[in-house]
C-alpha positions in Angstrom: 7.7 22.5 24.5 9.7 24.1 21.6 11.4 20.7 20.9 8.0 18.9 20.9 6.5 21.5 18.6 9.4 21.1 16.2 9.0 17.4 16.2 5.2 17.7 15.5 5.9 20.1 12.6 8.5 17.7 11.1 6.1 14.7 11.4 3.4 16.8 9.7 5.8 17.6 6.9 7.0 14.0 6.5 3.4 12.8 6.4 2.4 15.3 3.7 5.4 14.2 1.7 4.2 10.6 2.1 0.8 11.5 0.8 2.3 13.1 -2.3 5.0 10.5 -3.0 2.6 7.6 -2.1 0.2 8.8 -4.8 3.0 9.0 -7.3 4.3 5.5 -6.7 0.9 3.8 -6.3 0.4 2.9 -10.0 4.0 1.8 -10.5 3.8 -0.3 -7.3 0.6 -2.0 -8.5 2.1 -2.6 -12.0 5.2 -4.1 -10.4 3.2 -6.4 -8.2 1.1 -7.6 -11.1 4.2 -8.1 -13.2 5.8 -10.2 -10.5 3.0 -11.9 -8.8 -0.1 -11.6 -11.0 -1.9 -9.7 -8.2 -1.5 -7.2 -5.4 -0.5 -9.0 -2.2 -2.1 -6.9 0.6 0.5 -7.7 3.2 3.4 -6.8 0.9 1.7 -3.6 -0.1 0.9 -2.6 3.5 4.5 -3.2 4.6 5.9 -1.3 1.6 3.7 1.7 2.1 4.3 1.6 5.8 8.1 1.6 5.2 7.6 4.5 2.8 5.7 6.5 5.4 8.1 5.7 8.1 11.1 6.6 6.0 9.8 10.0 4.9 8.7 10.9 8.5 12.0 9.8 9.9 13.9 11.9 7.3 11.8 14.9 8.1 12.5 14.5 11.8 16.2 14.1 11.2 16.8 16.9 8.7 14.0 19.5 9.1 13.8 22.4 9.5 16.3 23.5 6.9 18.0 26.7 8.1 19.0 29.7 6.1 22.5 29.0 4.5 23.6 32.3 6.0 23.0 31.1 9.5 25.4 28.2 9.3 29.3 28.2 9.4 29.5 30.1 12.7 32.4 28.3 14.0 30.6 25.8 16.3 32.1 22.3 16.6 29.6 20.1 14.7 31.2 16.7 15.5 31.0 14.8 18.8 33.2 11.6 19.1 32.9 11.0 22.8 30.6 8.0 23.6 27.8 8.7 26.1 28.6 12.4 26.2 24.9 12.9 26.7 25.2 11.5 30.3 27.6 14.2 31.2 25.4 16.8 29.5 22.4 15.6 31.4 24.2 15.8 34.8 25.6 19.3 34.0 22.1 20.5 33.0 20.5 19.1 36.2 23.2 20.6 38.3 22.9 24.0 36.6 19.2 24.1 37.5 19.6 22.5 40.9 17.5 19.5 40.0 17.9 15.8 41.0 16.1 12.6 41.0 14.6 10.2 38.4 11.9 12.7 37.2 14.5 15.4 36.6 16.6 12.9 34.7 14.0 11.6 32.4 12.6 15.0 31.6 16.0 16.6 30.8 16.7 17.6 27.2 19.7 15.3 26.8 17.8 12.2 28.0 14.7 13.0 25.9 17.0 13.5 22.8 18.5 10.1 23.2 15.1 8.5 23.9 13.9 10.1 20.7 16.8 8.6 18.8 16.1 5.2 20.2 12.4 5.5 19.3 13.2 6.7 15.8 14.8 3.4 14.8 12.6 1.1 16.8 10.1 0.5 14.0 12.9 -0.5 11.7 13.8 -3.4 14.0 10.2 -4.4 14.3 9.7 -4.6 10.6 13.0 -6.4 10.0 12.0 -9.2 12.3 8.2 -9.3 12.1 7.8 -8.8 8.4 11.0 -10.1 6.9 12.3 -12.6 9.5 15.7 -11.0 9.9 17.9 -11.9 12.9 19.4 -9.6 15.5 22.7 -9.2 13.7 20.9 -8.0 10.6 18.9 -5.5 12.7 22.0 -4.1 14.3 24.0 -4.0 11.0 21.1 -2.3 9.1 20.4 0.1 11.9 24.1 1.0 12.3 24.5 1.4 8.5 21.5 3.7 8.1 22.4 5.8 11.2 26.0 6.1 9.9 24.7 7.3 6.5 22.6 10.0 8.3 25.5 11.2 10.4 27.7 11.4 7.4 25.0 13.4 5.5 24.7 15.7 8.5 28.5 16.2 8.9 28.9 17.1 5.2 26.1 19.7 5.2 23.6 17.3 3.6 26.2 16.0 1.2 27.4 19.5 0.2 24.1 21.3 -0.2 25.1 23.5 2.8 28.7 24.9 3.1 28.8 23.7 6.7 26.8 21.2 8.8 23.8 22.7 10.6 23.3 19.7 12.9 25.9 17.9 15.1 27.1 14.5 13.9 27.2 12.6 17.1 28.6 9.1 18.0 25.8 8.9 20.6 23.3 9.1 17.9 24.9 6.0 16.3 24.7 4.2 19.6 21.1 5.2 20.3 19.8 4.6 16.8 21.4 1.1 16.7 20.1 0.3 20.1 16.6 1.4 18.9 16.8 -1.0 16.0 17.8 -3.9 18.3 15.1 -3.0 20.9 12.6 -3.0 18.1 13.8 -6.5 17.1 13.3 -7.7 20.7 9.8 -6.2 20.9 8.7 -7.4 17.4 6.7 -10.5 18.6 4.3 -8.1 20.4 3.6 -6.0 17.2 0.6 -8.0 16.1 -0.6 -5.2 13.7 2.6 -5.6 11.6 2.0 -8.4 9.0 4.4 -11.1 8.0 5.4 -10.6 4.3 4.6 -13.9 2.6 7.0 -15.7 0.2 6.7 -15.5 -3.6 4.7 -18.7 -3.8 2.0 -17.5 -1.4 2.0 -14.0 -3.0 1.5 -15.2 -6.5 -1.8 -15.8 -8.2 -2.4 -19.4 -9.4 -1.3 -20.3 -12.9 -3.6 -19.2 -15.7 -5.5 -16.8 -13.5 -7.1 -13.9 -15.4 -5.9 -10.8 -13.5 -8.1 -7.9 -12.6 -6.5 -5.4 -15.0 -7.1 -7.9 -17.9 -10.8 -8.2 -16.9 -11.1 -4.5 -16.5 -9.8 -4.0 -20.0 -12.4 -6.5 -21.3 -15.2 -4.7 -19.4 -14.1 -1.4 -21.0 -14.4 -3.0 -24.4 -17.9 -4.1 -23.6 -18.9 -0.6 -22.2 -17.5 1.0 -25.4 -19.8 -1.3 -27.4 -22.7 -0.2 -25.2 -21.7 3.4 -25.8 -22.0 2.8 -29.6 -25.4 1.2 -29.1 -26.5 4.3 -27.0 -25.5 6.5 -29.9 -27.5 4.5 -32.4 -30.7 4.0 -30.5 -32.7 6.3 -28.3 -33.9 5.0 -25.0 -32.6 3.5 -21.8 -34.4 0.2 -22.2 -32.6 -0.5 -25.5 -29.2 0.2 -23.9 -30.0 -2.0 -20.9 -31.3 -4.7 -23.2 -28.0 -4.5 -25.2 -26.1 -4.8 -21.9 -28.0 -8.0 -21.0 -27.5 -9.3 -24.5 -23.8 -8.6 -24.5 -22.9 -9.5 -20.9 -25.4 -12.4 -20.2 -26.9 -13.9 -23.3 -23.9 -13.8 -25.5 -21.6 -15.5 -22.9 -24.4 -18.1 -22.3 -24.3 -19.2 -25.9 -20.5 -18.8 -26.6 -19.1 -20.6 -23.6 -18.7 -17.6 -21.4 -17.2 -15.1 -23.8 -18.2 -11.4 -24.0 -16.9 -9.2 -26.7 -14.2 -7.9 -24.4 -13.4 -11.4 -23.2 -13.0 -12.6 -26.8 -10.5 -9.8 -27.5 -8.6 -10.4 -24.1 -8.8 -14.2 -24.4 -10.8 -15.2 -21.3 -14.3 -16.4 -20.6 -16.6 -16.8 -17.6 -17.1 -20.3 -16.3 -18.2 -22.1 -13.1 -15.7 -22.7 -10.4 -15.0 -26.2 -11.6 -14.3 -24.9 -15.1 -17.5 -26.2 -16.7 -19.7 -23.8 -18.7 -21.8 -21.3 -16.6 -25.5 -21.3 -17.4 -27.5 -18.2 -18.0 -28.7 -17.9 -14.4 -25.2 -17.8 -12.9 -24.1 -15.2 -15.5 -27.2 -13.1 -14.8 -26.6 -13.1 -11.1 -23.0 -12.2 -11.7 -24.0 -9.2 -13.8 -26.8 -8.2 -11.5 -24.3 -7.8 -8.7 -21.7 -6.2 -11.0 -21.4 -3.7 -13.8 -24.7 -4.4 -15.5 -26.5 -4.1 -12.2 -24.8 -0.8 -11.5 -26.0 0.5 -15.0 -29.5 -0.7 -14.3 -29.5 1.0 -10.9 -28.2 4.3 -12.4 -30.9 4.3 -15.1 -33.9 3.0 -13.3 -33.5 3.1 -9.5 -31.3 6.0 -8.6 -33.3 8.4 -6.4 -34.2 11.9 -7.5 -31.3 14.3 -7.1 -33.6 16.5 -4.9 -33.7 13.8 -2.2 -31.2 14.6 0.6 -30.4 10.9 1.0 -30.2 10.1 -2.7 -26.5 11.1 -3.1 -25.5 9.0 -0.1 -27.4 6.0 -1.5 -25.7 6.5 -4.9 -22.3 6.7 -3.3 -23.0 3.6 -1.3 -24.1 1.5 -4.3 -21.1 2.7 -6.4 -18.7 2.0 -3.5 -20.1 -1.6 -3.0 -19.8 -2.4 -6.7 -16.3 -0.8 -6.9 -15.0 -2.6 -3.9 -16.6 -5.9 -4.8 -15.6 -6.0 -8.5 -12.2 -4.2 -8.4 -10.6 -3.7 -5.0 -11.4 -7.0 -3.3 -10.4 -9.3 -6.2 -7.2 -7.3 -6.7 -6.0 -8.6 -3.3 -7.3 -12.1 -3.6 -5.1 -14.9 -5.0 -7.9 -16.2 -7.3 -8.8 -12.6 -8.3 -12.5 -13.2 -7.8 -14.9 -10.5 -6.7 -18.0 -10.7 -4.5 -20.3 -10.9 -7.5 -18.3 -13.9 -8.9 -18.2 -15.7 -5.6 -22.0 -15.2 -5.1 -22.7 -16.6 -8.6 -20.1 -19.4 -8.3 -18.2 -18.2 -11.4 -14.7 -17.3 -12.3 -12.7 -16.0 -15.3 -10.7 -18.6 -17.2 -8.2 -18.2 -20.0 -9.6 -19.4 -23.3 -6.1 -20.5 -24.4 -6.0 -23.1 -21.6 -6.9 -26.7 -22.5 -10.4 -27.8 -21.5 -9.0 -31.2 -20.4 -7.2 -31.7 -17.1 -3.5 -32.5 -17.2 -2.9 -36.1 -18.4 -6.5 -36.6 -19.6 -6.7 -37.1 -23.4 -9.4 -35.5 -25.6 -12.1 -37.8 -26.8 -11.2 -39.6 -29.9 -7.4 -39.2 -29.5 
């Protein structure tokens, strides 16, 4: 029970570390994905975050709890070089307590320790095969290399942080960790929840796609213009009218450009690239940012209503997911509001004529 409680506490510490580290690397990871692929590929992001969580929890299980430096260097032998020494330890333990049989064997501390070491590296083998398509030799080599690095760190007192090692560096750990990686590789076809990481071509957004960050920047420009209007005029109808003028009427007469789209060099068009009429643009805005502003100004329930807050949160969540989160993971970067309206964002710098088709009069 003490060993199980120690494992649970280490898992908890590793998960908390993942929450903190995951929050710190979220924006850099998103920026890296957009720089490389023009979008966030959900399967790549899931595997990377999964590996981060697994790695931090595994490190916590291996190295925690950290002892008081004064409690180490007591003369114990902290290196075991005899392969399968755990078998002898298990037999000696069973004999000392007068136990025998299969149940006694699998519940012994020595056996459970080795089973834990196998299970610790099993996810590594699963991910190497399932997500990255690596072969069994790669799983064995990577599992052995990582396990050896751990044992070296333990034998050197966490690379010199402690004057002496506080955990035994054991050749049996190398064997069980490597076996766990290989076993994970063998079981990988059954791990349906682990996604296959797509190649660069499948991960990348199509050429000339207007990315979500670029459209968000354009929307911010439009909202800043609305903020200026709100300072100059008094009254919600005027601000909403300005929003319709800026986000619907202006694009309808300028080929799909809002003020932010003009600055960021993109416009809103139909799926086939032809100009979007005012009805499509209005539907797009009704289900997007302008619709959210109208809801907040005209339809949001009284704050005294107990269900009002939940309705507000629901509306905000739907718009946020549909206009920002969902398109960030799609190759074409289109949100729910754009798909419903049959529109998309297109770069203004791109030629209006298909490749190989000359302009009229040329």
